[in-house]
Biotite code that builds the C-alpha atoms (Angstrom):
import biotite.structure as struc

atoms = struc.array([
    struc.Atom([280.059, -97.135, 198.586], chain_id="A", res_id=1, res_name="MET", atom_name="CA", element="C"),
    struc.Atom([278.412, -100.738, 197.659], chain_id="A", res_id=2, res_name="ALA", atom_name="CA", element="C"),
    struc.Atom([281.957, -102.099, 197.071], chain_id="A", res_id=3, res_name="SER", atom_name="CA", element="C"),
    struc.Atom([283.227, -100.921, 200.458], chain_id="A", res_id=4, res_name="LEU", atom_name="CA", element="C"),
    struc.Atom([280.185, -102.263, 202.413], chain_id="A", res_id=5, res_name="LEU", atom_name="CA", element="C"),
    struc.Atom([280.692, -105.447, 200.613], chain_id="A", res_id=6, res_name="GLU", atom_name="CA", element="C"),
    struc.Atom([284.491, -105.779, 201.668], chain_id="A", res_id=7, res_name="LYS", atom_name="CA", element="C"),
    struc.Atom([283.526, -104.773, 205.036], chain_id="A", res_id=8, res_name="THR", atom_name="CA", element="C"),
    struc.Atom([280.770, -107.282, 205.227], chain_id="A", res_id=9, res_name="GLN", atom_name="CA", element="C"),
    struc.Atom([283.222, -110.069, 203.925], chain_id="A", res_id=10, res_name="THR", atom_name="CA", element="C"),
    struc.Atom([285.752, -109.273, 206.676], chain_id="A", res_id=11, res_name="LEU", atom_name="CA", element="C"),
    struc.Atom([283.015, -109.220, 209.424], chain_id="A", res_id=12, res_name="ILE", atom_name="CA", element="C"),
    struc.Atom([281.671, -112.603, 208.212], chain_id="A", res_id=13, res_name="GLN", atom_name="CA", element="C"),
    struc.Atom([285.201, -114.079, 208.225], chain_id="A", res_id=14, res_name="ALA", atom_name="CA", element="C"),
    struc.Atom([285.434, -117.526, 209.989], chain_id="A", res_id=15, res_name="ASN", atom_name="CA", element="C"),
    struc.Atom([287.803, -117.232, 212.785], chain_id="A", res_id=16, res_name="LEU", atom_name="CA", element="C"),
    struc.Atom([288.265, -121.013, 213.248], chain_id="A", res_id=17, res_name="HIS", atom_name="CA", element="C"),
    struc.Atom([289.277, -121.245, 209.579], chain_id="A", res_id=18, res_name="ASP", atom_name="CA", element="C"),
    struc.Atom([291.860, -118.723, 210.102], chain_id="A", res_id=19, res_name="MET", atom_name="CA", element="C"),
    struc.Atom([293.058, -120.439, 213.276], chain_id="A", res_id=20, res_name="VAL", atom_name="CA", element="C"),
    struc.Atom([293.370, -123.676, 211.446], chain_id="A", res_id=21, res_name="ASP", atom_name="CA", element="C"),
    struc.Atom([295.283, -122.146, 208.465], chain_id="A", res_id=22, res_name="ARG", atom_name="CA", element="C"),
    struc.Atom([297.655, -120.400, 210.952], chain_id="A", res_id=23, res_name="ALA", atom_name="CA", element="C"),
    struc.Atom([298.369, -123.640, 212.786], chain_id="A", res_id=24, res_name="LEU", atom_name="CA", element="C"),
    struc.Atom([298.864, -125.785, 209.562], chain_id="A", res_id=25, res_name="GLU", atom_name="CA", element="C"),
    struc.Atom([301.433, -123.067, 208.377], chain_id="A", res_id=26, res_name="ALA", atom_name="CA", element="C"),
    struc.Atom([302.821, -122.751, 211.810], chain_id="A", res_id=27, res_name="ASN", atom_name="CA", element="C"),
    struc.Atom([302.520, -119.077, 211.431], chain_id="A", res_id=28, res_name="SER", atom_name="CA", element="C"),
    struc.Atom([300.026, -116.136, 212.229], chain_id="A", res_id=29, res_name="VAL", atom_name="CA", element="C"),
    struc.Atom([300.714, -114.435, 208.972], chain_id="A", res_id=30, res_name="ALA", atom_name="CA", element="C"),
    struc.Atom([297.133, -115.309, 207.718], chain_id="A", res_id=31, res_name="VAL", atom_name="CA", element="C"),
    struc.Atom([295.862, -113.456, 210.757], chain_id="A", res_id=32, res_name="MET", atom_name="CA", element="C"),
    struc.Atom([297.968, -110.361, 210.373], chain_id="A", res_id=33, res_name="LYS", atom_name="CA", element="C"),
    struc.Atom([296.994, -110.061, 206.895], chain_id="A", res_id=34, res_name="GLN", atom_name="CA", element="C"),
    struc.Atom([293.209, -110.022, 208.089], chain_id="A", res_id=35, res_name="TYR", atom_name="CA", element="C"),
    struc.Atom([294.145, -107.426, 210.452], chain_id="A", res_id=36, res_name="ILE", atom_name="CA", element="C"),
    struc.Atom([295.885, -105.173, 207.885], chain_id="A", res_id=37, res_name="ARG", atom_name="CA", element="C"),
    struc.Atom([292.771, -105.438, 205.512], chain_id="A", res_id=38, res_name="ASP", atom_name="CA", element="C"),
    struc.Atom([290.297, -104.825, 208.440], chain_id="A", res_id=39, res_name="ALA", atom_name="CA", element="C"),
    struc.Atom([292.355, -101.687, 209.480], chain_id="A", res_id=40, res_name="GLU", atom_name="CA", element="C"),
    struc.Atom([292.200, -100.193, 205.936], chain_id="A", res_id=41, res_name="GLN", atom_name="CA", element="C"),
    struc.Atom([288.550, -100.742, 205.655], chain_id="A", res_id=42, res_name="ASN", atom_name="CA", element="C"),
    struc.Atom([288.006, -99.479, 208.874], chain_id="A", res_id=43, res_name="LEU", atom_name="CA", element="C"),
    struc.Atom([289.673, -96.132, 208.077], chain_id="A", res_id=44, res_name="ASP", atom_name="CA", element="C"),
    struc.Atom([287.873, -95.994, 204.665], chain_id="A", res_id=45, res_name="ASP", atom_name="CA", element="C"),
    struc.Atom([284.451, -96.597, 206.551], chain_id="A", res_id=46, res_name="LEU", atom_name="CA", element="C"),
    struc.Atom([285.238, -94.001, 208.965], chain_id="A", res_id=47, res_name="GLU", atom_name="CA", element="C"),
    struc.Atom([285.722, -91.576, 206.103], chain_id="A", res_id=48, res_name="ASP", atom_name="CA", element="C"),
    struc.Atom([282.700, -92.701, 204.504], chain_id="A", res_id=49, res_name="ALA", atom_name="CA", element="C"),
    struc.Atom([280.643, -92.499, 207.480], chain_id="A", res_id=50, res_name="THR", atom_name="CA", element="C"),
    struc.Atom([281.661, -88.943, 208.217], chain_id="A", res_id=51, res_name="ALA", atom_name="CA", element="C"),
    struc.Atom([280.986, -88.017, 204.443], chain_id="A", res_id=52, res_name="THR", atom_name="CA", element="C"),
    struc.Atom([277.405, -89.583, 204.531], chain_id="A", res_id=53, res_name="VAL", atom_name="CA", element="C"),
    struc.Atom([276.791, -88.058, 208.125], chain_id="A", res_id=54, res_name="GLY", atom_name="CA", element="C"),
    struc.Atom([277.478, -84.765, 206.628], chain_id="A", res_id=55, res_name="GLY", atom_name="CA", element="C"),
    struc.Atom([275.238, -85.241, 203.763], chain_id="A", res_id=56, res_name="GLU", atom_name="CA", element="C"),
    struc.Atom([272.315, -86.294, 206.092], chain_id="A", res_id=57, res_name="VAL", atom_name="CA", element="C"),
    struc.Atom([272.647, -82.951, 207.914], chain_id="A", res_id=58, res_name="LYS", atom_name="CA", element="C"),
    struc.Atom([272.613, -81.111, 204.641], chain_id="A", res_id=59, res_name="THR", atom_name="CA", element="C"),
    struc.Atom([269.486, -82.889, 203.370], chain_id="A", res_id=60, res_name="LEU", atom_name="CA", element="C"),
    struc.Atom([267.692, -82.346, 206.604], chain_id="A", res_id=61, res_name="GLU", atom_name="CA", element="C"),
    struc.Atom([268.587, -78.688, 206.577], chain_id="A", res_id=62, res_name="ARG", atom_name="CA", element="C"),
    struc.Atom([267.245, -78.289, 203.012], chain_id="A", res_id=63, res_name="LYS", atom_name="CA", element="C"),
    struc.Atom([264.025, -80.114, 203.631], chain_id="A", res_id=64, res_name="TYR", atom_name="CA", element="C"),
    struc.Atom([263.323, -78.077, 206.777], chain_id="A", res_id=65, res_name="ASN", atom_name="CA", element="C"),
    struc.Atom([263.958, -74.977, 204.645], chain_id="A", res_id=66, res_name="GLU", atom_name="CA", element="C"),
    struc.Atom([261.511, -75.856, 201.996], chain_id="A", res_id=67, res_name="TYR", atom_name="CA", element="C"),
    struc.Atom([258.992, -77.078, 204.496], chain_id="A", res_id=68, res_name="LYS", atom_name="CA", element="C"),
    struc.Atom([259.424, -73.827, 206.327], chain_id="A", res_id=69, res_name="LYS", atom_name="CA", element="C"),
    struc.Atom([258.753, -71.783, 202.969], chain_id="A", res_id=70, res_name="LYS", atom_name="CA", element="C"),
    struc.Atom([255.959, -74.092, 201.971], chain_id="A", res_id=71, res_name="GLY", atom_name="CA", element="C"),
    struc.Atom([254.070, -73.407, 205.184], chain_id="A", res_id=72, res_name="ASP", atom_name="CA", element="C"),
    struc.Atom([254.656, -69.902, 204.780], chain_id="A", res_id=73, res_name="LYS", atom_name="CA", element="C"),
    struc.Atom([253.211, -69.997, 201.203], chain_id="A", res_id=74, res_name="LEU", atom_name="CA", element="C"),
    struc.Atom([250.266, -71.887, 202.364], chain_id="A", res_id=75, res_name="ASP", atom_name="CA", element="C"),
    struc.Atom([249.201, -69.300, 205.038], chain_id="A", res_id=76, res_name="ARG", atom_name="CA", element="C"),
    struc.Atom([249.990, -66.341, 202.694], chain_id="A", res_id=77, res_name="ASN", atom_name="CA", element="C"),
    struc.Atom([247.390, -68.315, 199.992], chain_id="A", res_id=78, res_name="ILE", atom_name="CA", element="C"),
    struc.Atom([244.685, -68.109, 202.633], chain_id="A", res_id=79, res_name="ASP", atom_name="CA", element="C"),
    struc.Atom([245.135, -64.597, 203.521], chain_id="A", res_id=80, res_name="MET", atom_name="CA", element="C"),
    struc.Atom([245.297, -63.539, 199.688], chain_id="A", res_id=81, res_name="LEU", atom_name="CA", element="C"),
    struc.Atom([241.902, -65.385, 199.173], chain_id="A", res_id=82, res_name="LEU", atom_name="CA", element="C"),
    struc.Atom([240.337, -63.676, 202.141], chain_id="A", res_id=83, res_name="MET", atom_name="CA", element="C"),
    struc.Atom([241.408, -60.351, 200.900], chain_id="A", res_id=84, res_name="GLN", atom_name="CA", element="C"),
    struc.Atom([240.042, -61.209, 197.334], chain_id="A", res_id=85, res_name="GLY", atom_name="CA", element="C"),
    struc.Atom([243.259, -61.321, 195.655], chain_id="A", res_id=86, res_name="LYS", atom_name="CA", element="C"),
    struc.Atom([242.895, -64.335, 193.398], chain_id="A", res_id=87, res_name="THR", atom_name="CA", element="C"),
    struc.Atom([245.454, -63.712, 190.933], chain_id="A", res_id=88, res_name="ASP", atom_name="CA", element="C"),
    struc.Atom([248.254, -63.509, 193.508], chain_id="A", res_id=89, res_name="LEU", atom_name="CA", element="C"),
    struc.Atom([246.747, -66.465, 195.466], chain_id="A", res_id=90, res_name="ALA", atom_name="CA", element="C"),
    struc.Atom([246.944, -68.427, 192.274], chain_id="A", res_id=91, res_name="SER", atom_name="CA", element="C"),
    struc.Atom([250.794, -67.485, 191.661], chain_id="A", res_id=92, res_name="ALA", atom_name="CA", element="C"),
    struc.Atom([251.493, -68.345, 195.168], chain_id="A", res_id=93, res_name="ALA", atom_name="CA", element="C"),
    struc.Atom([249.693, -71.719, 194.860], chain_id="A", res_id=94, res_name="GLN", atom_name="CA", element="C"),
    struc.Atom([251.925, -72.725, 191.855], chain_id="A", res_id=95, res_name="GLY", atom_name="CA", element="C"),
    struc.Atom([254.878, -71.599, 193.879], chain_id="A", res_id=96, res_name="GLU", atom_name="CA", element="C"),
    struc.Atom([253.673, -73.811, 196.779], chain_id="A", res_id=97, res_name="LEU", atom_name="CA", element="C"),
    struc.Atom([253.074, -76.931, 194.544], chain_id="A", res_id=98, res_name="ASN", atom_name="CA", element="C"),
    struc.Atom([256.744, -76.500, 193.326], chain_id="A", res_id=99, res_name="SER", atom_name="CA", element="C"),
    struc.Atom([258.153, -75.833, 196.940], chain_id="A", res_id=100, res_name="THR", atom_name="CA", element="C"),
    struc.Atom([256.214, -79.124, 198.022], chain_id="A", res_id=101, res_name="ARG", atom_name="CA", element="C"),
    struc.Atom([257.782, -81.083, 195.608], chain_id="A", res_id=102, res_name="ARG", atom_name="CA", element="C"),
    struc.Atom([261.061, -80.004, 196.273], chain_id="A", res_id=103, res_name="MET", atom_name="CA", element="C"),
    struc.Atom([260.323, -80.602, 200.123], chain_id="A", res_id=104, res_name="GLN", atom_name="CA", element="C"),
    struc.Atom([259.277, -84.167, 199.251], chain_id="A", res_id=105, res_name="GLU", atom_name="CA", element="C"),
    struc.Atom([262.441, -84.882, 197.289], chain_id="A", res_id=106, res_name="GLN", atom_name="CA", element="C"),
    struc.Atom([264.647, -83.591, 199.962], chain_id="A", res_id=107, res_name="TYR", atom_name="CA", element="C"),
    struc.Atom([262.853, -85.765, 202.309], chain_id="A", res_id=108, res_name="HIS", atom_name="CA", element="C"),
    struc.Atom([263.086, -88.818, 200.283], chain_id="A", res_id=109, res_name="GLU", atom_name="CA", element="C"),
    struc.Atom([267.013, -88.444, 199.907], chain_id="A", res_id=110, res_name="GLN", atom_name="CA", element="C"),
    struc.Atom([267.150, -87.593, 203.556], chain_id="A", res_id=111, res_name="TRP", atom_name="CA", element="C"),
    struc.Atom([265.445, -90.778, 204.530], chain_id="A", res_id=112, res_name="VAL", atom_name="CA", element="C"),
    struc.Atom([267.646, -92.844, 202.291], chain_id="A", res_id=113, res_name="ARG", atom_name="CA", element="C"),
    struc.Atom([270.932, -91.269, 203.261], chain_id="A", res_id=114, res_name="GLN", atom_name="CA", element="C"),
    struc.Atom([269.858, -91.713, 206.864], chain_id="A", res_id=115, res_name="GLN", atom_name="CA", element="C"),
    struc.Atom([269.519, -95.493, 206.496], chain_id="A", res_id=116, res_name="ARG", atom_name="CA", element="C"),
    struc.Atom([272.748, -95.607, 204.648], chain_id="A", res_id=117, res_name="GLU", atom_name="CA", element="C"),
    struc.Atom([274.381, -93.770, 207.511], chain_id="A", res_id=118, res_name="TYR", atom_name="CA", element="C"),
    struc.Atom([273.045, -96.138, 210.150], chain_id="A", res_id=119, res_name="GLU", atom_name="CA", element="C"),
    struc.Atom([274.202, -99.040, 207.965], chain_id="A", res_id=120, res_name="ALA", atom_name="CA", element="C"),
    struc.Atom([277.699, -97.616, 207.755], chain_id="A", res_id=121, res_name="LEU", atom_name="CA", element="C"),
    struc.Atom([277.996, -96.968, 211.466], chain_id="A", res_id=122, res_name="LYS", atom_name="CA", element="C"),
    struc.Atom([276.706, -100.363, 212.433], chain_id="A", res_id=123, res_name="SER", atom_name="CA", element="C"),
    struc.Atom([279.266, -102.039, 209.877], chain_id="A", res_id=124, res_name="ALA", atom_name="CA", element="C"),
    struc.Atom([281.903, -99.914, 211.702], chain_id="A", res_id=125, res_name="ARG", atom_name="CA", element="C"),
    struc.Atom([281.153, -101.066, 215.061], chain_id="A", res_id=126, res_name="LEU", atom_name="CA", element="C"),
    struc.Atom([280.932, -104.700, 214.042], chain_id="A", res_id=127, res_name="LYS", atom_name="CA", element="C"),
    struc.Atom([284.178, -104.556, 212.180], chain_id="A", res_id=128, res_name="LEU", atom_name="CA", element="C"),
    struc.Atom([285.906, -102.910, 215.310], chain_id="A", res_id=129, res_name="GLU", atom_name="CA", element="C"),
    struc.Atom([284.640, -105.695, 217.456], chain_id="A", res_id=130, res_name="ALA", atom_name="CA", element="C"),
    struc.Atom([285.787, -108.273, 215.146], chain_id="A", res_id=131, res_name="LYS", atom_name="CA", element="C"),
    struc.Atom([289.127, -106.690, 214.571], chain_id="A", res_id=132, res_name="LEU", atom_name="CA", element="C"),
    struc.Atom([289.555, -106.589, 218.587], chain_id="A", res_id=133, res_name="MET", atom_name="CA", element="C"),
    struc.Atom([288.909, -110.361, 218.838], chain_id="A", res_id=134, res_name="THR", atom_name="CA", element="C"),
    struc.Atom([291.193, -111.054, 216.018], chain_id="A", res_id=135, res_name="ILE", atom_name="CA", element="C"),
    struc.Atom([294.097, -108.955, 217.604], chain_id="A", res_id=136, res_name="ARG", atom_name="CA", element="C"),
    struc.Atom([293.375, -111.057, 220.783], chain_id="A", res_id=137, res_name="GLN", atom_name="CA", element="C"),
    struc.Atom([293.617, -114.295, 219.036], chain_id="A", res_id=138, res_name="GLU", atom_name="CA", element="C"),
    struc.Atom([296.819, -113.205, 217.234], chain_id="A", res_id=139, res_name="GLN", atom_name="CA", element="C"),
    struc.Atom([298.610, -112.591, 220.508], chain_id="A", res_id=140, res_name="LYS", atom_name="CA", element="C"),
    struc.Atom([297.425, -115.727, 221.966], chain_id="A", res_id=141, res_name="GLU", atom_name="CA", element="C"),
    struc.Atom([298.507, -117.807, 218.727], chain_id="A", res_id=142, res_name="MET", atom_name="CA", element="C"),
    struc.Atom([301.944, -116.052, 218.703], chain_id="A", res_id=143, res_name="GLU", atom_name="CA", element="C"),
    struc.Atom([302.241, -117.156, 222.587], chain_id="A", res_id=144, res_name="SER", atom_name="CA", element="C"),
    struc.Atom([301.071, -120.656, 221.760], chain_id="A", res_id=145, res_name="LEU", atom_name="CA", element="C"),
    struc.Atom([303.368, -121.065, 218.747], chain_id="A", res_id=146, res_name="LEU", atom_name="CA", element="C"),
    struc.Atom([306.122, -119.820, 220.624], chain_id="A", res_id=147, res_name="GLN", atom_name="CA", element="C"),
    struc.Atom([305.655, -122.319, 223.493], chain_id="A", res_id=148, res_name="LEU", atom_name="CA", element="C"),
    struc.Atom([305.202, -125.219, 220.932], chain_id="A", res_id=149, res_name="ALA", atom_name="CA", element="C"),
    struc.Atom([308.605, -124.177, 219.730], chain_id="A", res_id=150, res_name="LYS", atom_name="CA", element="C"),
    struc.Atom([310.116, -124.363, 223.142], chain_id="A", res_id=151, res_name="SER", atom_name="CA", element="C"),
    struc.Atom([308.525, -127.704, 223.784], chain_id="A", res_id=152, res_name="LYS", atom_name="CA", element="C"),
    struc.Atom([309.973, -128.885, 220.550], chain_id="A", res_id=153, res_name="GLU", atom_name="CA", element="C"),
    struc.Atom([313.381, -128.006, 221.660], chain_id="A", res_id=154, res_name="LEU", atom_name="CA", element="C"),
    struc.Atom([312.964, -129.578, 224.848], chain_id="A", res_id=155, res_name="THR", atom_name="CA", element="C"),
    struc.Atom([311.918, -132.780, 223.308], chain_id="A", res_id=156, res_name="VAL", atom_name="CA", element="C"),
    struc.Atom([314.639, -132.736, 220.902], chain_id="A", res_id=157, res_name="LYS", atom_name="CA", element="C"),
    struc.Atom([317.198, -132.386, 223.699], chain_id="A", res_id=158, res_name="ALA", atom_name="CA", element="C"),
    struc.Atom([315.508, -135.180, 225.869], chain_id="A", res_id=159, res_name="ILE", atom_name="CA", element="C"),
    struc.Atom([315.518, -137.414, 222.700], chain_id="A", res_id=160, res_name="LYS", atom_name="CA", element="C"),
    struc.Atom([319.224, -136.925, 222.290], chain_id="A", res_id=161, res_name="SER", atom_name="CA", element="C"),
    struc.Atom([319.650, -138.094, 225.951], chain_id="A", res_id=162, res_name="LEU", atom_name="CA", element="C"),
    struc.Atom([317.608, -141.205, 225.121], chain_id="A", res_id=163, res_name="ASP", atom_name="CA", element="C"),
    struc.Atom([320.041, -141.873, 221.947], chain_id="A", res_id=164, res_name="ASP", atom_name="CA", element="C"),
    struc.Atom([322.804, -141.621, 224.269], chain_id="A", res_id=165, res_name="LEU", atom_name="CA", element="C"),
    struc.Atom([321.455, -144.072, 226.919], chain_id="A", res_id=166, res_name="GLU", atom_name="CA", element="C"),
    struc.Atom([320.666, -146.477, 223.906], chain_id="A", res_id=167, res_name="GLY", atom_name="CA", element="C"),
    struc.Atom([324.415, -146.892, 223.068], chain_id="A", res_id=168, res_name="MET", atom_name="CA", element="C"),
    struc.Atom([324.790, -149.243, 225.958], chain_id="A", res_id=169, res_name="GLY", atom_name="CA", element="C"),
    struc.Atom([327.987, -147.643, 227.256], chain_id="A", res_id=170, res_name="ASP", atom_name="CA", element="C"),
    struc.Atom([327.774, -147.498, 231.029], chain_id="A", res_id=171, res_name="SER", atom_name="CA", element="C"),
    struc.Atom([329.716, -144.144, 231.474], chain_id="A", res_id=172, res_name="ASP", atom_name="CA", element="C"),
    struc.Atom([327.594, -142.572, 228.895], chain_id="A", res_id=173, res_name="ILE", atom_name="CA", element="C"),
    struc.Atom([324.383, -144.199, 230.461], chain_id="A", res_id=174, res_name="SER", atom_name="CA", element="C"),
    struc.Atom([325.508, -142.693, 233.773], chain_id="A", res_id=175, res_name="ARG", atom_name="CA", element="C"),
    struc.Atom([326.339, -139.180, 232.481], chain_id="A", res_id=176, res_name="MET", atom_name="CA", element="C"),
    struc.Atom([322.979, -139.071, 230.607], chain_id="A", res_id=177, res_name="SER", atom_name="CA", element="C"),
    struc.Atom([321.182, -139.980, 233.916], chain_id="A", res_id=178, res_name="GLU", atom_name="CA", element="C"),
    struc.Atom([323.188, -137.309, 235.826], chain_id="A", res_id=179, res_name="SER", atom_name="CA", element="C"),
    struc.Atom([322.051, -134.703, 233.230], chain_id="A", res_id=180, res_name="ILE", atom_name="CA", element="C"),
    struc.Atom([318.660, -135.741, 233.508], chain_id="A", res_id=181, res_name="ARG", atom_name="CA", element="C"),
    struc.Atom([318.746, -135.471, 237.188], chain_id="A", res_id=182, res_name="SER", atom_name="CA", element="C"),
    struc.Atom([320.228, -131.902, 236.980], chain_id="A", res_id=183, res_name="ARG", atom_name="CA", element="C"),
    struc.Atom([317.520, -131.152, 234.338], chain_id="A", res_id=184, res_name="LEU", atom_name="CA", element="C"),
    struc.Atom([314.790, -132.287, 236.712], chain_id="A", res_id=185, res_name="ASP", atom_name="CA", element="C"),
    struc.Atom([316.180, -130.560, 239.754], chain_id="A", res_id=186, res_name="LYS", atom_name="CA", element="C"),
    struc.Atom([316.605, -127.302, 237.978], chain_id="A", res_id=187, res_name="ALA", atom_name="CA", element="C"),
    struc.Atom([313.118, -127.575, 236.669], chain_id="A", res_id=188, res_name="THR", atom_name="CA", element="C"),
    struc.Atom([311.484, -128.165, 239.993], chain_id="A", res_id=189, res_name="ALA", atom_name="CA", element="C"),
    struc.Atom([313.447, -125.452, 241.677], chain_id="A", res_id=190, res_name="ALA", atom_name="CA", element="C"),
    struc.Atom([312.410, -123.086, 239.068], chain_id="A", res_id=191, res_name="SER", atom_name="CA", element="C"),
    struc.Atom([308.721, -123.913, 239.350], chain_id="A", res_id=192, res_name="GLU", atom_name="CA", element="C"),
    struc.Atom([308.993, -123.825, 243.287], chain_id="A", res_id=193, res_name="LEU", atom_name="CA", element="C"),
    struc.Atom([310.527, -120.292, 243.217], chain_id="A", res_id=194, res_name="TYR", atom_name="CA", element="C"),
    struc.Atom([308.025, -119.169, 240.714], chain_id="A", res_id=195, res_name="ALA", atom_name="CA", element="C"),
    struc.Atom([305.011, -120.256, 242.727], chain_id="A", res_id=196, res_name="ASP", atom_name="CA", element="C"),
    struc.Atom([306.388, -118.699, 245.997], chain_id="A", res_id=197, res_name="SER", atom_name="CA", element="C"),
    struc.Atom([307.919, -115.450, 244.586], chain_id="A", res_id=198, res_name="LEU", atom_name="CA", element="C"),
    struc.Atom([304.659, -113.755, 244.287], chain_id="A", res_id=199, res_name="ASP", atom_name="CA", element="C"),
    struc.Atom([303.072, -114.670, 247.734], chain_id="A", res_id=200, res_name="SER", atom_name="CA", element="C"),
    struc.Atom([306.546, -113.665, 249.435], chain_id="A", res_id=201, res_name="GLN", atom_name="CA", element="C"),
    struc.Atom([306.548, -110.310, 247.804], chain_id="A", res_id=202, res_name="MET", atom_name="CA", element="C"),
    struc.Atom([302.862, -109.717, 248.504], chain_id="A", res_id=203, res_name="ASP", atom_name="CA", element="C"),
    struc.Atom([303.633, -110.426, 252.161], chain_id="A", res_id=204, res_name="ASP", atom_name="CA", element="C"),
    struc.Atom([306.517, -108.358, 252.397], chain_id="A", res_id=205, res_name="VAL", atom_name="CA", element="C"),
    struc.Atom([305.119, -105.296, 250.599], chain_id="A", res_id=206, res_name="LEU", atom_name="CA", element="C"),
    struc.Atom([301.853, -105.696, 252.239], chain_id="A", res_id=207, res_name="GLY", atom_name="CA", element="C"),
    struc.Atom([303.468, -105.782, 255.824], chain_id="A", res_id=208, res_name="LYS", atom_name="CA", element="C"),
    struc.Atom([305.604, -102.695, 255.049], chain_id="A", res_id=209, res_name="THR", atom_name="CA", element="C"),
    struc.Atom([302.598, -100.755, 253.836], chain_id="A", res_id=210, res_name="GLU", atom_name="CA", element="C"),
    struc.Atom([300.509, -101.563, 256.893], chain_id="A", res_id=211, res_name="ILE", atom_name="CA", element="C"),
    struc.Atom([303.365, -100.718, 259.147], chain_id="A", res_id=212, res_name="ASP", atom_name="CA", element="C"),
    struc.Atom([303.912, -97.099, 257.417], chain_id="A", res_id=213, res_name="LEU", atom_name="CA", element="C"),
    struc.Atom([300.056, -96.554, 257.662], chain_id="A", res_id=214, res_name="GLN", atom_name="CA", element="C"),
    struc.Atom([299.850, -97.470, 261.380], chain_id="A", res_id=215, res_name="LEU", atom_name="CA", element="C"),
    struc.Atom([302.874, -95.201, 262.018], chain_id="A", res_id=216, res_name="GLU", atom_name="CA", element="C"),
    struc.Atom([301.130, -92.311, 260.269], chain_id="A", res_id=217, res_name="GLU", atom_name="CA", element="C"),
    struc.Atom([298.089, -92.946, 262.348], chain_id="A", res_id=218, res_name="ARG", atom_name="CA", element="C"),
    struc.Atom([299.985, -92.862, 265.496], chain_id="A", res_id=219, res_name="LYS", atom_name="CA", element="C"),
    struc.Atom([301.745, -89.506, 264.503], chain_id="A", res_id=220, res_name="ARG", atom_name="CA", element="C"),
    struc.Atom([298.505, -88.046, 263.765], chain_id="A", res_id=221, res_name="ARG", atom_name="CA", element="C"),
    struc.Atom([296.992, -89.151, 266.891], chain_id="A", res_id=222, res_name="LEU", atom_name="CA", element="C"),
    struc.Atom([300.042, -88.066, 268.989], chain_id="A", res_id=223, res_name="GLY", atom_name="CA", element="C"),
    struc.Atom([300.610, -91.545, 269.938], chain_id="A", res_id=224, res_name="LEU", atom_name="CA", element="C"),
    struc.Atom([304.258, -91.832, 268.506], chain_id="A", res_id=225, res_name="SER", atom_name="CA", element="C"),
    struc.Atom([307.005, -92.510, 271.363], chain_id="A", res_id=226, res_name="GLU", atom_name="CA", element="C"),
    struc.Atom([309.681, -90.005, 271.662], chain_id="A", res_id=227, res_name="PRO", atom_name="CA", element="C"),
    struc.Atom([313.123, -91.040, 270.546], chain_id="A", res_id=228, res_name="PRO", atom_name="CA", element="C"),
    struc.Atom([315.017, -92.879, 273.366], chain_id="A", res_id=229, res_name="ALA", atom_name="CA", element="C"),
    struc.Atom([317.703, -90.828, 275.345], chain_id="A", res_id=230, res_name="VAL", atom_name="CA", element="C"),
    struc.Atom([321.127, -92.287, 275.715], chain_id="A", res_id=231, res_name="ALA", atom_name="CA", element="C"),
    struc.Atom([322.332, -92.888, 279.235], chain_id="A", res_id=232, res_name="ALA", atom_name="CA", element="C"),
    struc.Atom([325.132, -90.641, 279.053], chain_id="A", res_id=233, res_name="GLY", atom_name="CA", element="C"),
    struc.Atom([322.840, -87.730, 278.050], chain_id="A", res_id=234, res_name="ASP", atom_name="CA", element="C"),
    struc.Atom([320.546, -88.481, 281.130], chain_id="A", res_id=235, res_name="GLU", atom_name="CA", element="C"),
    struc.Atom([323.450, -88.120, 283.233], chain_id="A", res_id=236, res_name="ALA", atom_name="CA", element="C"),
    struc.Atom([324.564, -84.856, 281.732], chain_id="A", res_id=237, res_name="ASP", atom_name="CA", element="C"),
    struc.Atom([321.119, -83.491, 282.103], chain_id="A", res_id=238, res_name="GLU", atom_name="CA", element="C"),
    struc.Atom([320.764, -84.462, 285.860], chain_id="A", res_id=239, res_name="ALA", atom_name="CA", element="C"),
    struc.Atom([324.133, -82.667, 286.568], chain_id="A", res_id=240, res_name="ALA", atom_name="CA", element="C"),
    struc.Atom([322.916, -79.506, 284.788], chain_id="A", res_id=241, res_name="SER", atom_name="CA", element="C"),
    struc.Atom([319.792, -79.502, 286.596], chain_id="A", res_id=242, res_name="SER", atom_name="CA", element="C"),
    struc.Atom([321.765, -79.737, 290.096], chain_id="A", res_id=243, res_name="ASN", atom_name="CA", element="C"),
])
């Protein structure tokens, strides 16, 4: 049990900044993933240990209460026996009471000790769960940042190749490089503009559609909906039939 608590304490006290630094240096989040695997295994072991100790606490509490109840009964019986003049029986009962009280105290001490250990296990489990959640979030962010960094590196590499072409001094290649760069700038600007406006456009369209549907539903419920328009030919037929 002490070994498990020591391992858990080590994981809880692990320095997140050190893990991030090592992950960045290695250009990988493997160190954080390994921490998560270790923490998950310790968390499972902690849950099992906590359940086991919790069961022992209940058992010790029950034993303590049983001996306490028995001792209290013996104590009352001794008073009754003395009042009845049954000294021999009272003496035997007193000896049994002494033994019962010793057992009661032993179970109480074990109960208190196990209760402290139970609380320590529960506290460690909660702390490890919180730390594990933080590390998982950091891992996702790190993976996103590393992916972005790789994309940026590819972009820089592509731009550098254009710069190399420009440096050759050939006017045709220089114009081609500038044309490619202009197309890249235009596509980037268009992409950013579309991304900025798409969400607001969709919100406007969906919001207006939802409002129109809600108003039509209210009109129908209030009897304010307009009847469907009658075609001109149908009106003429209805007039002729009425005559």
